[in-house]
C-alpha angles and dihedrals in degrees: 000000000000105000093216094060121091116258109257116244119259091238122079111243115141111277107235127192115243113275109273135161110282107275097241108101122227105258096228091054098056104092128170116177091333092312124107138198117259103183132239097278089068091048092049092062091074104016101060100153093047089050092051089050092047096049110098094008123136088254089053091051098037090116130001139171109264110258141141087271101047101037110088099175127093107262094165096114090294116166131207125190126197134150093359093306123113117203120192123199116203145144131242132172091348094309131113114231141185123205107203145135111293132208091271091060094253132110115257138168115246128190116237098213100169139028117230117208126338114222143075083353137007125210128197128225112226120207116238135175120282095039091290126146121196126202103233112234094220104080137185117250100224095188119111116276089246090063093049095269136120093079143099115255139177121251116220094012092178091068100032099057130105092308100039125194101244092206089064098050111135091248094059134093096273090064098039108126096200095058107022108030115014103082095063096044101050138044120257094350118196113195093196097192116181108209094193093058097026090231137131127220094181116183141174142197090226129008096231139038098287137171097285093050086077105022097040128229107340104204093106091047089056091052091049093047093052096046113008095167090058090058108050088156088068097050093106099041099032084226092294121142086221122016114200100210102138092110099043109126092358124136134173117239137180133233125218090282094052093252111149123230138175115258088230129011120265102252101181140036102213096121095042092044093051092052091043092057087079105013096065141071100255145141119240110231102176134044094212108065112203136200093023091308101301109189099232091052099049115014142050112230119223112239124214092297126172111268092024100059134014114247092262088056100256117144114269109157124029099292099147117213119302100071089051094046092053088063094057132103087226091063091050089050091057102261116156130198092260093056086075105019132051099236092215104045094026089220123129110273089231123018124248120339087352094084089059092043091061085083107009115072114240096221089059101040110020092065137090088246085071106030099028093218124120097202134054091249108090095009098090112113092238094051091069103023103036110032117182132241118195117232129180086025097276107038115093112196128190124236106241097200086094092210129166117256112269109186087162087071089052088058096047101031107019095239120147122257135199095239096062091045087073099025094049092155092062131074127247088245088059091050094045091052092051094049092050091049090051094053102026087235141040106279113226108193126194099299107082103167111080096108091039095055093041091054093045092052090050093047090233127179109270093019092115093062094048091046091053089049091052093045090055096045106104090186092068124080115277092233091058092047088050089052091053089051093052092048090054088075085088090063108048112177143115096281092051092043089056092052091047089051089059093042092051087063097049119129093233110077089209089069094044089053092050091050091049091057089057100057100066096103095052121103115268095255092052091047091051091051091049101039108029095081088060092060083084095045116140091235115072093210089061090047090053095047090048089054090049090062092053102047095109094055113096109226088224089070090063127082134230117335091356090076095064094035091058094042094053093045090053093046092050088051092054091046091054092052092047089052086061093050092144091059113090090209090058089051089051091052090048088054093050090049092056096039090055087059091046089245089140099168091056091046092049091051090051094049091048091050089053090055090045090056093043119014089189096058106126096191092058093052091051097046095044089049089050090052090052090050092049090052092050095256100124094152091058089048090054093047089049094049092049089050090053090050091053088058096036110025094166095051105122094193091058092050090047092051092048089050092054091049089053091049090055090049089050094239093136096168093062092036092058091048092053096042090050090050090055091052093049091051094045107023094167093061106104095191094057091048092047094051093047091050091051089048091050092050091049087052089056092255097122095148091054088049093052091047089051090051093048089051089053093049088055088059097040107021116205094016102168097212093051095043092052093050092046090053091049094052094044091051089054089053090050093052095048 
């Protein structure tokens, strides 16, 4: 529960948001760089076919006012029970309501004011105090009954059972529409968070993902369309904020071997970037999206990080599409989203294999000589090259990396493969054997980094060399090279610094951002040399991340023009964080900014605000406790960490921080208990295991330390850190 919100009454009237102006913005008041939004009705006057395609699409129904037409779920006094909670869905006075367990642990009625999504599931936005809307975690399965649909079901059932994870309650930050969801479901969203009152006045130009979500505000386009000769400066853009012209005059042709190629190279990323702004796993860095929300101007793309992607780059967590597509051979060849999808209806341009056969010749690919299957089942292009993973319990999504099946990697690394998705009764070894028999060798495909990223994640001996090789390999996808760069932060040194120097000057901003992530452990003078040129980068996301690596450097230590350059970069960074004042992560960054300047009172306020926004934010607990420790307030740090553990008893970082605090206070008995708890909760974390082993050795428990290290090496073989410590402790045994 957000501590700033009023406690809900024990009775069960509908909880209404405070009275505000209707969320739709007046069209003439929505201005972006002297352009304004005009609405789809105006666009439809000229663009009839696009409008017909758009009507009824998922973008058209991304968010709607709840009504008898838009609500798909059963609100006829239907009940749903899960994890000891009973939710009832009913109607009253023309409204759709849900009676369920609120953040105060009591049953309340909540108004479902909006629908969210349409298929294969539909969620409902429940009105809460402070202008907040929460996406209820019990959703409607919109699939036909014959496919298991037409029922209420629990999202994230693994954390909402009889022992629910309180941090993931539907009323918490993870399900807050204003911050987490709204931007990608409406057009020209303005969150309008008031930090002083802890209230939202969130508004939009249009409720759903309409024309100007992608094309930008269209007022200039209207002026150009009416009198093009009067606006020669708009001749190239047609007055559009973003003109998607990458495919104009482009065809796909074939060489003598039947290999398809673009008639002219793709020389921009406007279309892909616009789609990626929502169809990617990314962090929003600014509250004023520009250029129709292009990714590189507004968001920080996640790389192939552990927990999000398997080491070979296949989708693991809910990462959406863009990060996968960047890994594909299709992307490198110049394919754009609209080569396969109608951008207005979102449907495939041609059904089934036909979408692939637009470029790939049927006599080469739609044949058993290629797919090695004698029946239709298993021979579809997507079965092998775009296997599905189901998210949100009922939503299968295809991996857009378009890779060849590699069951041999399932054998060596435990990653999934397309073969065993169909042949689930067989082993990966069986699949790998068949694939090798078909080709006479183990096919490799474009993506050549599975073992490198796996070793880098594990900190294995020799991983540094392979990561440097991958970073320098221009034939590999940029997102994989960026991932290699970010992993190199574990190996700071001159050779790595030289490679990062080159990577920080790469053409692709994804590589530059990955390299920026790796330089945090270098001395300030080295970081300045590496990152300062990027303070003038053309992409503002890159500029912001460069500034983030230089926050601890006082501008007064610079000389000449560098003084003002660094000061402005740091101030712009702070301004960007303050613009996202409703985001606990931004408040954490504000705290770090002030703590680096020894402005501890301001830092403390920011960390406290982060915890007020999200009482389950582990990073805020740790950093505030560290601030208390740095200001000689260890008892307050211990109280805070214990409070965090009451809310998050399974949070390994909090146990680890408490253990370190106890080490400093020389309470080794409690320290070892807390450090061991951190290792038990996160056994793959090498740092936790290393610190516990050192503490055990200091407590004259060398045998226990060596056993702990051996256990870690069973989990992450060849881990360089653990091997080094093991050798040191064994050498001490040998000399005694």
